[in-house]
C-alpha positions in Angstrom: 49.6 -30.1 6.8 50.1 -27.3 9.0 54.2 -26.8 9.2 54.5 -27.5 13.2 57.6 -26.2 15.0 57.7 -29.2 17.8 57.2 -28.7 21.5 57.6 -24.9 22.3 58.6 -23.0 24.9 55.4 -21.8 26.9 54.8 -20.0 30.3 52.0 -19.8 32.5 51.2 -16.4 33.7 48.6 -15.6 36.1 47.0 -12.0 36.6 48.7 -10.8 40.5 47.2 -13.3 43.8 45.1 -15.2 41.0 47.3 -18.3 40.8 50.7 -19.5 40.8 52.6 -19.4 37.2 54.6 -22.7 36.1 56.8 -23.5 32.1 56.5 -26.8 30.2 56.5 -27.7 27.2 53.2 -27.6 24.6 52.6 -31.2 24.2 52.9 -32.1 27.9 50.9 -31.0 29.0 47.2 -29.9 27.7 46.8 -26.1 27.7 44.0 -25.6 29.8 44.2 -23.2 31.8 41.8 -20.8 34.7 39.8 -17.5 33.3 42.9 -16.2 34.6 46.6 -18.0 34.0 47.7 -17.4 30.6 50.2 -18.9 28.3 52.7 -16.6 26.6 54.5 -17.7 24.2 57.8 -16.4 23.7 60.5 -15.6 20.1 63.6 -14.3 21.5 65.8 -11.9 18.2 69.4 -10.7 19.7 70.1 -9.1 15.2 70.7 -5.8 15.1 68.1 -5.5 12.6 65.1 -3.3 13.1 61.4 -4.6 13.5 58.8 -3.3 11.2 55.2 -4.7 10.5 56.6 -5.6 7.2 59.6 -8.2 9.2 59.1 -11.3 7.7 60.5 -12.7 11.0 57.6 -11.6 12.6 54.7 -12.7 10.5 55.8 -17.2 10.7 56.0 -16.2 14.6 52.5 -14.3 14.5 50.9 -17.3 12.0 52.7 -19.7 14.7 51.0 -18.6 17.9 47.8 -17.6 15.7 48.2 -21.8 14.6 48.2 -22.5 17.7 45.9 -20.3 19.7 42.9 -22.7 16.5 44.2 -25.6 17.9 43.6 -25.4 21.1 40.0 -24.6 23.2 42.4 -21.7 24.9 41.5 -18.3 24.8 44.3 -17.1 27.1 47.5 -16.5 24.7 49.5 -14.5 24.5 51.9 -13.9 21.8 55.1 -12.0 22.7 58.0 -11.4 20.0 61.1 -9.7 22.3 64.2 -7.8 20.1 66.4 -5.1 20.8 65.3 -2.2 18.3 61.5 -1.6 17.4 60.1 0.7 15.1 56.8 2.7 16.6 55.0 0.9 13.3 55.9 -2.8 14.8 54.2 -1.1 18.5 51.2 0.4 17.1 50.9 -3.2 14.4 50.6 -5.4 17.8 49.1 -3.0 20.3 46.0 -3.1 17.1 46.9 -7.1 16.8 46.9 -8.5 20.4 50.7 -8.8 20.9 53.3 -7.9 22.4 56.5 -6.3 20.9 59.4 -6.0 23.6 62.4 -4.2 23.0 65.1 -5.6 24.8 66.5 -3.1 24.7 70.2 -3.8 24.2 71.7 -6.2 21.8 73.8 -9.0 24.4 77.2 -10.7 24.0 77.4 -13.6 26.4 80.2 -14.0 27.8 80.5 -17.6 28.3 83.9 -17.6 26.6 87.0 -16.4 27.7 86.8 -12.6 26.6 88.7 -9.3 26.5 86.6 -6.5 27.8 88.9 -4.1 26.8 89.1 -5.3 23.2 84.8 -6.2 23.4 84.7 -2.4 24.3 87.5 -1.0 21.9 85.6 -2.5 19.3 82.7 -1.5 20.1 82.9 1.6 20.3 84.9 1.8 16.1 81.6 0.3 15.2 79.9 2.5 17.2 77.6 0.4 18.5 76.5 1.8 21.7 73.7 -0.9 22.5 75.7 -3.5 22.5 76.5 -5.0 26.2 78.6 -7.1 27.5 76.6 -10.5 29.8 73.1 -10.6 29.9 71.9 -8.5 32.5 68.1 -7.7 31.9 66.8 -3.6 32.3 64.5 -3.1 34.6 62.3 -1.4 32.4 62.5 -4.9 30.2 61.4 -6.6 34.0 58.9 -4.6 34.1 57.3 -5.0 30.4 56.9 -8.5 31.0 55.7 -8.6 34.2 54.0 -5.7 36.0 52.5 -4.6 33.0 52.1 -7.8 31.3 49.8 -9.0 34.6 47.9 -5.9 34.5 46.9 -5.4 30.2 46.9 -9.8 30.3 43.6 -10.2 30.1 42.7 -7.4 26.9 45.8 -8.6 25.0 44.5 -12.7 25.0 40.7 -11.5 23.9 42.0 -9.0 20.9 44.6 -11.9 19.9 41.5 -14.7 20.1 40.6 -12.5 17.8 42.9 -11.6 15.5 44.3 -15.4 15.2 40.5 -16.5 14.0 40.9 -14.2 11.4 44.4 -13.7 10.5 46.4 -17.2 10.5 46.0 -17.6 6.4 47.2 -13.7 6.4 49.8 -14.3 8.3 50.5 -17.4 6.3 51.0 -15.7 3.0 53.1 -12.2 4.9 56.0 -15.4 6.2 56.0 -16.4 3.1 57.2 -13.0 1.3 60.0 -11.2 1.3 58.5 -7.7 -0.4 58.3 -5.2 2.2 55.9 -3.2 0.8 53.9 -6.9 0.0 53.7 -7.5 3.1 52.9 -4.4 5.0 49.6 -4.9 2.4 48.6 -7.7 4.6 50.0 -6.0 7.7 47.3 -3.7 6.8 44.4 -6.3 6.2 45.3 -7.9 9.0 44.7 -4.5 10.7 41.4 -3.4 9.8 40.0 -7.0 9.8 40.5 -6.9 13.8 40.1 -3.0 14.1 36.2 -3.8 12.2 35.3 -7.0 14.5 36.8 -6.0 17.9 36.9 -2.4 17.6 40.1 -0.1 18.4 41.9 -0.5 22.2 41.2 2.5 25.1 43.6 5.1 25.1 44.5 3.9 28.5 45.5 0.5 27.6 49.5 0.6 26.7 51.3 -2.9 26.6 54.1 -2.5 26.1 56.5 0.0 28.6 60.3 -0.2 27.1 59.9 3.0 24.9 62.9 3.5 22.6 64.4 7.2 23.2 64.2 7.9 19.7 61.6 9.7 18.0 61.1 7.5 15.0 61.4 4.7 17.8 
């Protein structure tokens, strides 16, 4: 029996000028889309932890996305993992395997409850968390990454993920149960090697993510 999270949110995304996008709950409708339509499976984290290929939460998500791809005949599935902070190693893993590791660029604090803004900014400055933001206003670069860049590269990403899902579901299943970074990193390396051998390297022009960090190592 596969461990499964029922009814994950899925966004039907399509190439420009081809079809209208739609949002639905998986299970209410069969995911059999036209070739130009893609199901974008998304998980969002709002934590201060940097995203590395050794993060077990990432592999839990990849396992679920691979299980979804292998359980359907839809070749247009694109996994998108969103977090405030992402190292370049995670970007390269995403590029190789055919998923997106997108930076939201800030850590958000929702202002749904009465909150003194002066007090918020005072605490933020004392902690040195310059990226902490009040509200939920997305950056322009993030919006472009999730619209323009995704539309431009959707087909290549989905094709790559189909190969990855077929080869690596078992590896993701093993990695998500581990906690030691070196063991998870070893499995991530095996996954990269399998996909590169099967699908070859991506062209240098392929750029799935536009939200780059200003830090050299991010």
